[in-house]
C-alpha positions in Angstrom: 57.7 -80.1 17.8 54.0 -79.4 16.8 54.6 -75.7 16.8 57.7 -76.1 14.6 55.7 -78.2 12.2 52.8 -75.7 12.0 55.3 -72.9 11.4 57.0 -74.8 8.7 53.6 -75.5 7.1 52.8 -71.8 7.1 56.1 -70.9 5.5 55.7 -73.5 2.8 52.2 -72.4 2.1 53.2 -68.7 1.8 56.1 -69.7 -0.4 53.9 -71.7 -2.7 51.3 -68.9 -2.9 54.1 -66.4 -3.8 55.3 -68.7 -6.5 51.8 -68.9 -8.0 51.2 -65.2 -7.7 54.6 -63.6 -8.5 54.9 -59.8 -7.9 54.4 -58.0 -11.2 57.1 -55.7 -12.3 56.5 -51.9 -11.8 58.1 -48.7 -13.0 60.4 -47.1 -10.4 58.9 -43.7 -11.1 56.1 -42.7 -13.5 54.5 -39.4 -14.5 51.2 -39.2 -16.4 50.0 -35.9 -17.8 47.3 -35.0 -20.3 48.7 -34.3 -23.8 48.5 -30.7 -24.9 45.2 -30.0 -26.6 44.8 -30.3 -30.3 47.0 -32.0 -32.8 50.7 -32.6 -32.1 52.9 -29.6 -33.0 54.7 -29.7 -36.3 57.5 -32.2 -36.3 56.1 -34.0 -33.2 54.6 -37.5 -33.6 52.8 -39.7 -31.1 54.4 -42.9 -30.0 56.8 -44.6 -27.6 60.5 -44.7 -27.0 62.3 -47.1 -24.7 66.0 -46.8 -24.2 66.5 -49.5 -21.6 66.0 -47.3 -18.6 63.4 -44.7 -19.7 60.0 -45.0 -21.3 58.6 -41.9 -22.9 55.3 -41.8 -24.7 53.3 -38.9 -26.2 49.9 -38.2 -27.7 48.7 -41.7 -27.1 45.1 -42.3 -26.1 44.2 -44.3 -23.0 42.9 -47.0 -25.3 46.4 -47.2 -26.8 48.0 -47.7 -23.4 45.4 -50.4 -22.5 46.2 -52.2 -25.8 49.9 -52.0 -25.0 49.5 -53.1 -21.4 47.3 -56.1 -22.2 48.9 -57.0 -25.5 45.6 -56.5 -27.5 44.4 -54.7 -30.6 42.3 -51.6 -30.2 39.2 -53.4 -31.5 39.6 -55.9 -28.7 38.9 -53.3 -26.0 35.3 -52.4 -25.0 34.7 -49.3 -22.9 33.5 -45.7 -22.8 34.1 -43.8 -26.0 36.4 -41.3 -24.3 39.1 -43.9 -23.7 39.8 -43.6 -27.5 40.0 -39.8 -27.5 41.6 -38.7 -24.3 45.4 -38.5 -24.8 48.2 -38.7 -22.2 52.0 -38.4 -22.1 53.9 -40.8 -19.9 57.5 -40.6 -18.6 58.6 -43.6 -16.6 61.9 -45.1 -15.3 62.4 -48.9 -15.7 64.0 -50.8 -12.8 67.6 -51.7 -13.4 68.0 -55.0 -15.4 64.6 -55.0 -17.0 64.0 -55.5 -20.7 61.7 -53.6 -23.0 59.6 -56.8 -23.4 58.6 -56.4 -19.7 57.1 -52.9 -20.3 53.5 -54.1 -21.0 53.3 -55.7 -17.5 54.6 -52.6 -15.9 52.1 -50.5 -17.9 49.3 -52.8 -16.9 50.1 -52.2 -13.2 50.4 -48.5 -13.8 47.0 -48.2 -15.4 45.4 -50.3 -12.6 47.0 -48.1 -9.9 46.6 -44.7 -11.4 43.4 -45.0 -13.5 41.8 -47.5 -11.1 41.3 -49.7 -14.2 39.2 -52.7 -13.6 38.3 -55.1 -16.4 37.4 -58.7 -17.4 37.9 -60.8 -20.5 35.3 -62.4 -22.8 35.4 -64.0 -26.1 33.4 -62.7 -29.0 33.0 -63.5 -32.7 34.4 -60.7 -34.8 34.0 -60.2 -38.6 37.7 -60.3 -39.7 39.8 -60.5 -42.8 42.1 -63.5 -42.9 45.5 -62.6 -44.5 46.4 -65.7 -46.5 48.9 -66.7 -49.2 47.3 -67.4 -52.6 47.7 -70.7 -54.3 50.6 -69.6 -56.5 52.6 -68.6 -53.4 54.3 -65.4 -52.4 55.6 -63.1 -55.1 57.9 -61.0 -52.9 61.4 -61.9 -51.8 62.5 -62.0 -48.1 64.7 -59.1 -47.1 68.3 -60.1 -46.6 69.7 -60.3 -43.1 71.2 -57.0 -41.8 74.3 -57.7 -39.8 74.2 -54.3 -38.2 70.6 -54.9 -36.9 71.5 -58.3 -35.6 74.3 -56.9 -33.5 72.1 -54.4 -31.8 71.7 -55.0 -28.1 68.2 -55.7 -26.8 68.6 -52.9 -24.3 69.6 -50.4 -27.0 67.2 -47.4 -27.7 64.1 -48.4 -29.5 61.6 -46.0 -31.1 58.0 -46.8 -32.0 56.5 -43.7 -33.5 53.8 -42.8 -35.9 52.3 -39.7 -37.4 49.6 -38.9 -39.8 47.8 -36.1 -41.6 45.9 -35.5 -44.8 49.2 -36.0 -46.6 49.6 -39.6 -45.4 50.8 -41.9 -42.6 54.3 -42.9 -41.5 55.1 -45.5 -38.8 58.6 -46.3 -37.4 58.4 -49.8 -35.8 62.1 -49.9 -34.8 64.9 -52.3 -35.8 64.8 -51.1 -39.4 61.1 -51.8 -39.8 58.8 -49.1 -41.1 55.7 -48.3 -43.1 54.7 -45.2 -45.1 51.5 -44.5 -46.9 51.4 -41.4 -49.0 50.7 -40.2 -52.5 48.5 -43.3 -53.2 51.5 -45.6 -52.4 52.1 -48.1 -49.5 55.8 -48.8 -48.8 57.1 -51.3 -46.3 60.6 -52.0 -45.0 61.5 -55.2 -43.2 57.9 -56.0 -42.4 56.8 -59.4 -41.3 53.3 -60.8 -42.0 52.0 -60.4 -38.5 52.9 -56.7 -38.5 51.5 -56.3 -42.1 48.2 -57.7 -40.9 48.2 -55.3 -37.9 49.1 -52.4 -40.2 46.4 -53.1 -42.8 43.6 -53.2 -40.3 44.3 -49.5 -39.6 42.9 -48.8 -43.1 40.1 -51.3 -43.3 36.6 -51.8 -41.9 37.5 -54.9 -39.8 40.4 -56.6 -38.0 43.0 -58.5 -40.0 44.3 -61.8 -38.7 47.6 -63.3 -40.0 47.0 -66.8 -41.3 49.9 -67.0 -43.7 52.3 -69.0 -41.5 55.0 -67.1 -43.3 58.2 -66.1 -41.4 60.8 -63.5 -42.2 60.8 -59.8 -43.1 59.9 -58.3 -46.4 60.4 -55.1 -48.4 57.6 -54.3 -50.8 55.4 -51.5 -52.2 52.2 -51.1 -54.1 49.8 -48.4 -55.3 46.1 -47.9 -54.7 43.6 -45.7 -56.5 43.2 -42.1 -55.4 39.6 -42.9 -54.2 40.7 -45.9 -52.1 43.7 -43.9 -50.8 41.3 -41.2 -49.5 39.0 -43.8 -47.9 41.9 -45.6 -46.2 43.3 -42.4 -44.7 39.9 -41.6 -43.3 39.6 -45.0 -41.7 43.2 -44.6 -40.3 42.2 -41.2 -38.7 39.1 -42.8 -37.1 41.2 -45.6 -35.6 43.6 -43.1 -34.2 40.8 -41.3 -32.4 40.6 -38.3 -34.6 37.1 -36.6 -34.5 36.0 -36.0 -38.1 33.0 -34.1 -39.4 30.0 -36.2 -40.6 30.4 -35.1 -44.2 33.9 -36.6 -44.2 32.8 -39.8 -42.5 30.1 -40.2 -45.1 32.8 -40.6 -47.8 33.5 -44.1 -46.2 30.5 -46.3 -46.6 30.0 -49.0 -43.9 31.2 -52.3 -45.3 32.9 -50.9 -48.4 36.3 -52.3 -49.2 39.2 -50.6 -51.1 39.2 -52.9 -54.2 42.6 -51.7 -55.4 44.2 -52.7 -52.1 42.9 -56.2 -52.5 44.1 -56.4 -56.1 47.5 -55.1 -55.1 47.9 -57.7 -52.3 47.1 -60.5 -54.8 49.9 -59.3 -57.1 52.2 -59.8 -54.0 50.8 -63.4 -53.6 48.5 -62.5 -50.7 44.8 -62.2 -50.2 42.3 -60.9 -47.7 39.3 -63.3 -47.0 36.2 -62.1 -45.1 35.2 -64.5 -42.3 34.3 -64.6 -38.6 36.7 -65.6 -35.9 36.5 -65.8 -32.0 38.8 -63.2 -30.5 39.5 -62.1 -26.9 37.7 -59.0 -25.8 38.8 -56.9 -22.8 35.7 -55.2 -21.2 36.4 -52.2 -19.1 34.3 -52.3 -15.9 35.7 -49.2 -14.3 38.3 -46.5 -15.2 39.0 -43.0 -14.0 39.0 -40.2 -16.6 41.7 -38.4 -14.7 44.6 -40.4 -13.2 45.5 -40.0 -9.6 48.3 -37.5 -8.8 51.9 -38.2 -9.8 
């Protein structure tokens, strides 16, 4: 009887431990290869595509993958400079029955296994812009529901792609949501405020935090001056890990802000307010520059 009780206690302890530490999902098969050197070929853009059973990414930096895996922004990752410049392509098979929303957890496990990624979290005060609604309220109208998009299955193909050059930036966020920035014009389709904040910080000197408490998706556009447009594209290139010559970087003074962007947002009923806020920071303690073999 004593032995049985001890055995039962062990079983219960192991079961409780397993419940507290559930096995993280993992890709069935995954291949990681360095992206071809240089800029993507004409017509090829970096990004990710998930079709319910396959994940394919191209021309993404290791920092991009870490941000995806740990659900963070690029500025919330502290590590060696090369993680923001070394690019990799990933092809992975998702286990049957998994959803695209589980991909970050699988990517996290992949990075820890193949790049021997070891990290810890801290909190740090960051200078940020708070995206807020001005006193008079929003001056843009919520995009009407799209019955076709609402009928789309969660497992249907999704594309998250982006491309940029001296001619502008285009980002496809999937589910009818997109952003384009070219010829001094910013155009958004079915964009929510959280995504707008994340998009704007690509072009600014500090992170943008959504504090609007506004729901829904919006279509809108606005123009900026040619000078601000050029500065915003340079900042976007730096965020994307593009190595630019010093004379180009000098065109963007530290701490300078694109005034015409701020003015355009106010005409939409929004504003960017400079302040400090505590945000999570992922500190990389160890990571391999070359992943282990496929």
